[in-house]
DRENMI-889520 format. One line per 8 residues: their letters; for each residue z, x, y negated of C-alpha. Coordinates in steps of 0.02 Angstrom, whole numbers, padded with zeros to 5 digits. Last residue first. Layout:
N
a) Z:X:Y; ...
//
This chain:
464
ksiffrit) 07318:05744:-04329; 07287:05558:-04355; 07468:05522:-04311; 07525:05649:-04443; 07424:05564:-04581; 07470:05388:-04525; 07655:05433:-04538; 07630:05505:-04712
rvtaipia) 07534:05351:-04771; 07669:05236:-04703; 07805:05334:-04794; 07704:05342:-04955; 07677:05154:-04950; 07863:05127:-04916; 07907:05238:-05066; 07775:05164:-05182
illsyvki) 07841:04986:-05178; 08023:05025:-05222; 07961:05161:-05340; 07852:05038:-05434; 07991:04910:-05437; 08115:05031:-05514; 07997:05115:-05635; 07924:04949:-05698
lgafhrwa) 08100:04877:-05719; 08148:05027:-05826; 07993:05003:-05933; 08040:04820:-05965; 08213:04874:-06022; 08134:05005:-06134; 08009:04883:-06213; 08116:04838:-06364
elapvlel) 08129:05021:-06411; 07939:05038:-06424; 07939:05122:-06594; 08049:05260:-06523; 07914:05314:-06395; 07995:05408:-06250; 08043:05253:-06150; 07864:05184:-06154
gfaavvfw) 07797:05351:-06090; 07918:05349:-05943; 07851:05177:-05898; 07670:05238:-05909; 07709:05380:-05789; 07789:05258:-05667; 07639:05140:-05677; 07522:05288:-05652
gflallvn) 07611:05329:-05490; 07593:05146:-05441; 07404:05162:-05453; 07394:05331:-05367; 07497:05265:-05221; 07388:05109:-05213; 07228:05212:-05208; 07296:05324:-05069
ltydwdvr) 07351:05171:-04970; 07175:05095:-04985; 07089:05255:-04925; 07200:05272:-04772; 07196:05085:-04742; 07008:05071:-04721; 07013:04883:-04696; 06945:04818:-04531
srvtrkar) 06777:04771:-04457; 06778:04629:-04330; 06849:04639:-04155; 06778:04520:-04022; 06606:04593:-03992; 06486:04506:-03872; 06349:04425:-03979; 06351:04558:-04115
itkyvddd) 06341:04697:-03985; 06193:04616:-03895; 06095:04596:-04057; 06144:04774:-04103; 06058:04842:-03946; 05890:04772:-04003; 05874:04903:-04140; 05830:04817:-04305
yyrtrhdd) 06000:04868:-04376; 05940:05049:-04388; 05831:05003:-04537; 05885:05147:-04648; 05828:05152:-04829; 05648:05201:-04862; 05593:05045:-04955; 05405:05058:-04986
lehsykaa) 05350:05018:-04809; 05163:05032:-04769; 05180:05204:-04690; 05277:05128:-04545; 05464:05157:-04530; 05526:05032:-04402; 05411:05073:-04255; 05455:04956:-04110
syrsypta) 05274:04903:-04077; 05209:05082:-04078; 05039:05081:-04164; 05086:05194:-04310; 05188:05303:-04191; 05037:05350:-04087; 05007:05267:-03917; 04906:05360:-03784
vpssmrmf) 04947:05531:-03855; 04803:05651:-03889; 04779:05802:-03774; 04844:05980:-03751; 04954:05967:-03904; 04921:06041:-04076; 05071:06110:-04168; 05103:06091:-04354
gaqavrih) 05224:06171:-04475; 05320:06088:-04615; 05432:06164:-04747; 05576:06095:-04846; 05659:06094:-05019; 05527:06156:-05141; 05585:06091:-05311; 05481:05945:-05377
pyivipyp) 05631:05843:-05436; 05787:05938:-05493; 05958:05992:-05427; 06127:05996:-05514; 06289:06053:-05432; 06467:05988:-05424; 06611:06099:-05361; 06687:06144:-05192
lnnkiqlp) 06513:06176:-05116; 06446:06078:-04967; 06323:05978:-05074; 06224:05866:-04956; 06039:05821:-04947; 05975:05710:-04807; 05787:05718:-04826; 05665:05582:-04773
ipadhgpq) 05484:05641:-04747; 05348:05548:-04842; 05233:05438:-04738; 05096:05440:-04605; 05170:05476:-04433; 05040:05439:-04297; 05088:05586:-04187; 05274:05624:-04183
linqsfdv) 05382:05711:-04311; 05495:05849:-04245; 05654:05899:-04337; 05720:05721:-04340; 05827:05630:-04468; 05806:05788:-04570; 05932:05903:-04654; 05938:05992:-04821
siglrays) 06114:06063:-04834; 06164:06151:-04994; 06287:06294:-04971; 06190:06427:-05067; 06131:06514:-04910; 06062:06346:-04850; 05970:06329:-05016; 05871:06491:-05000
trgsllci) 05857:06462:-04812; 05729:06324:-04840; 05742:06173:-04725; 05643:06152:-04566; 05515:06030:-04495; 05393:06042:-04349; 05248:05917:-04351; 05160:05857:-04193
tdnpilvk) 04972:05850:-04158; 04849:05761:-04042; 04860:05589:-04123; 04840:05659:-04298; 04994:05682:-04410; 04984:05627:-04592; 05124:05702:-04696; 05156:05625:-04866
estfglif) 05202:05733:-05015; 05340:05704:-05142; 05467:05732:-05003; 05610:05613:-04990; 05794:05600:-05038; 05948:05518:-04964; 06101:05579:-05058; 06264:05653:-04995
enrrllip) 06416:05711:-05093; 06532:05847:-05027; 06559:05909:-05205; 06467:05803:-05331; 06277:05806:-05334; 06196:05776:-05504; 06008:05751:-05510; 05938:05832:-05667
qndeafce) 05787:05770:-05765; 05648:05901:-05762; 05518:05766:-05725; 05601:05595:-05718; 05741:05557:-05596; 05739:05388:-05509; 05880:05300:-05417; 05893:05169:-05279
kfrkvmea) 06074:05126:-05239; 06127:05137:-05057; 06272:05022:-05009; 06209:04858:-05082; 06028:04886:-05031; 06089:04932:-04858; 06190:04771:-04846; 06040:04668:-04902
qhgdaldf) 05936:04745:-04762; 06061:04712:-04624; 06214:04798:-04549; 06362:04702:-04479; 06348:04787:-04308; 06367:04953:-04397; 06546:04905:-04442; 06586:04982:-04611
vrrfirps) 06774:04998:-04627; 06828:04900:-04779; 06872:04973:-04947; 07006:04888:-05048; 06990:04988:-05209; 06801:04975:-05216; 06683:05106:-05144; 06560:05212:-05247
rvryyrka) 06378:05175:-05206; 06288:05301:-05095; 06138:05373:-05189; 05956:05343:-05142; 05812:05451:-05205; 05652:05437:-05306; 05585:05586:-05402; 05519:05671:-05246
ltldvswg) 05579:05840:-05181; 05442:05964:-05133; 05361:06018:-04969; 05315:06197:-04923; 05172:06220:-04800; 05187:06312:-04635; 05101:06435:-04518; 05095:06591:-04627
hirkkiae) 05083:06520:-04802; 05031:06353:-04878; 05110:06319:-05049; 04948:06360:-05142; 04857:06224:-05044; 04984:06095:-05105; 04949:06143:-05286; 04762:06122:-05256
tdggyvla) 04789:05949:-05183; 04891:05889:-05333; 04991:05737:-05281; 04991:05656:-05110; 04922:05737:-04954; 04976:05845:-04806; 04882:05849:-04640; 04720:05811:-04731
tpsdfsal) 04618:05665:-04667; 04427:05658:-04665; 04416:05847:-04635; 04395:05979:-04770; 04581:05974:-04812; 04615:06007:-04627; 04538:06180:-04647; 04686:06233:-04754
idrdtllg) 04804:06190:-04611; 04700:06289:-04486; 04689:06439:-04602; 04877:06435:-04629; 04900:06440:-04441; 04913:06292:-04321; 05033:06317:-04177; 04965:06290:-04002
sagaalpa) 04848:06187:-03896; 04665:06215:-03857; 04547:06070:-03821; 04429:06120:-03961; 04468:06294:-04022; 04590:06307:-04167; 04478:06316:-04322; 04534:06141:-04376
rraimqst) 04452:05996:-04289; 04341:05876:-04380; 04393:05696:-04364; 04243:05578:-04358; 04271:05446:-04228; 04439:05445:-04145; 04603:05510:-04213; 04617:05514:-04400
ivdslkra) 04465:05411:-04449; 04510:05277:-04324; 04695:05274:-04367; 04657:05263:-04553; 04536:05120:-04525; 04666:05028:-04423; 04795:05053:-04561; 04674:04994:-04696
ldepndse) 04631:04841:-04590; 04816:04801:-04572; 04838:04815:-04760; 04689:04699:-04787; 04767:04565:-04673; 04647:04442:-04586; 04601:04579:-04463; 04446:04648:-04377
laldykhk) 04372:04822:-04360; 04190:04861:-04316; 04126:05035:-04271; 03965:05136:-04277; 03876:04987:-04355; 03721:04902:-04283; 03824:04767:-04197; 03885:04702:-04366
cqrertah) 03710:04667:-04430; 03722:04478:-04401; 03895:04486:-04480; 03820:04531:-04649; 03701:04383:-04646; 03842:04264:-04600; 03955:04336:-04736; 03817:04308:-04866
klradlvq) 03800:04128:-04808; 03989:04109:-04828; 03979:04182:-05004; 03841:04062:-05057; 03933:03911:-04983; 04096:03959:-05069; 04007:03977:-05236; 03924:03807:-05219
eapgfrer) 04086:03728:-05157; 04178:03774:-05317; 04362:03791:-05270; 04396:03956:-05359; 04317:04127:-05345; 04456:04240:-05278; 04575:04118:-05197; 04429:04015:-05131
irkamaad) 04352:04171:-05052; 04519:04217:-04970; 04542:04042:-04897; 04365:04038:-04828; 04390:04208:-04744; 04559:04159:-04673; 04483:04002:-04598; 04339:04101:-04523
tsydlfil) 04462:04202:-04418; 04483:04385:-04373; 04403:04440:-04536; 04283:04586:-04537; 04270:04768:-04587; 04112:04858:-04528; 04116:05048:-04518; 03960:05156:-04541
harpnrak) 03970:05345:-04527; 03832:05447:-04610; 03766:05584:-04495; 03604:05489:-04465; 03554:05507:-04649; 03387:05421:-04683; 03415:05275:-04564; 03603:05276:-04601
vdlaiesc) 03570:05254:-04788; 03455:05107:-04751; 03587:05033:-04635; 03719:05041:-04772; 03601:04969:-04904; 03555:04815:-04802; 03732:04797:-04736; 03810:04782:-04910
aqiiykda) 03895:04936:-04980; 04066:05018:-04995; 04087:05204:-05022; 04189:05346:-04944; 04162:05530:-04977; 04251:05682:-04902; 04199:05851:-04972; 04114:05981:-04862
tdcltdve) 03945:05914:-04920; 03806:05874:-04796; 03827:05685:-04791; 03849:05669:-04980; 03677:05730:-05036; 03585:05571:-04985; 03702:05464:-05093; 03635:05549:-05250
gpygyhhg) 03477:05444:-05227; 03551:05311:-05342; 03667:05175:-05277; 03656:04987:-05259; 03673:04809:-05320; 03538:04696:-05392; 03567:04521:-05460; 03440:04384:-05417
dglprawy) 03568:04264:-05345; 03522:04297:-05163; 03696:04368:-05128; 03637:04533:-05052; 03510:04581:-05186; 03477:04761:-05131; 03455:04939:-05193; 03463:05114:-05119
gnafngsl) 03398:05264:-05213; 03228:05293:-05292; 03090:05162:-05280; 03194:05028:-05367; 03074:05018:-05516; 03095:05205:-05543; 03282:05188:-05514; 03344:05218:-05692
erlesdsr) 03200:05122:-05772; 03225:04975:-05656; 03412:04981:-05689; 03387:04974:-05877; 03263:04830:-05862; 03380:04728:-05753; 03525:04757:-05872; 03660:04881:-05824
fyyhvges) 03843:04869:-05771; 03905:05031:-05691; 04029:04962:-05568; 04215:04953:-05527; 04279:05097:-05633; 04129:05150:-05738; 04131:04989:-05838; 04287:04886:-05804
esprpprt) 04318:04731:-05699; 04459:04603:-05712; 04365:04485:-05829; 04208:04489:-05717; 04067:04605:-05766; 03889:04537:-05788; 03768:04556:-05642; 03641:04698:-05646
tfpiithf) 03738:04813:-05532; 03768:05000:-05508; 03885:05081:-05383; 04024:05206:-05425; 04036:05360:-05316; 04183:05398:-05203; 04297:05544:-05162; 04431:05557:-05029
gracfrel) 04595:05647:-05065; 04723:05524:-04998; 04724:05413:-05153; 04536:05393:-05130; 04575:05330:-04954; 04691:05192:-05013; 04577:05140:-05156; 04429:05120:-05039
cfskgvgt) 04534:05022:-04915; 04581:04896:-05051; 04401:04889:-05114; 04340:04844:-04939; 04479:04718:-04907; 04397:04566:-04828; 04367:04485:-04997; 04181:04455:-04975
pgsiiilm) 04114:04494:-04801; 04100:04671:-04733; 04041:04848:-04765; 04116:05022:-04762; 04014:05181:-04782; 04087:05350:-04734; 04003:05509:-04796; 04039:05690:-04755
//
């Protein structure tokens, strides 16, 4: 399978290419006769060859696909290897100018051509200036190239427009996942039902695997029955310890900075332990990302091996909807009466997939109210974006209060230590001069602690 993306300079072709290669796609490196830029590397961005070397390699440009798209005398292109990519089971994506892309399509009708374009000319001019500087000659050459490319736009299988490369990558992902070139797993076309291990394995031969991220072969080995095991990522969020005077957390006061303050981002290296104290909760994530097509849902469950041990691995939702493309959040809690240690890369959850009778009209990735798109890197809660909290903030009259139960307990412990310290001062002969001071500490500490203990006891029985 071969996908070829084209478009004007700076529109985001390389950005999209990197995104899809990270998801299991392959690519081949093009050749060029122009010299490398400071940010470019041999064999990574291009194979840089002299004109004579490239002529010898290509049989004087008779073999393969070659063009001079910028009119500056420099050749760009690919060898004849491109012709073998359409019939392979592997997924390939390359970028090429329109002349090369259309030549490949003429010889290989099963190649898929997608044109990426800016929404506005102003954004295009701005991006070119940012990349190549203010020289009008360079800008003019690039704009002429863009005009020539756009004249071929109607010949492509699909054209996508956006001034934001990330938005283009998302649109391209949606198209490949749900519309143009998705190959169905062995489940019969139009049929609904649970996908088996063979169906899940077959998705790795389609443009978008259901599970990706990390070692593909290792993921395949964790597929069994009708599910695939998912592992714990290195990154997680731990609830910060409260201060002495802890306030009640009013959800109406929530915002991004508040979540950053309350949930500390942590990283555990390979084989480095993650300590969970008794009854402690952490927010973890799967190492793998789950990409759900528009006609499929994902069913999630924890592993009974940890449930039988007293470790809860829960999910914000047990069913993920079509259009999800991100790691899965895991609420991990230690229900045991003593601390435990867990580790990254352990198998903590499993995912199954069910195909629906037809694709949804609006997948999650296109839902206007979606708060957890695959582009977000901060996985802490964003509940405060719900419209209902705007109404609550405007109408509420009572603000958040102090958590008196916790505060009274801390004060009792504090004054208890004062009394213990006072007794210690009286027992040390060398501190004879401090005995009177120690006696005052005991008296005043008890005078303060007794009312606090009385109030705390009353609150305890009232709460029961």
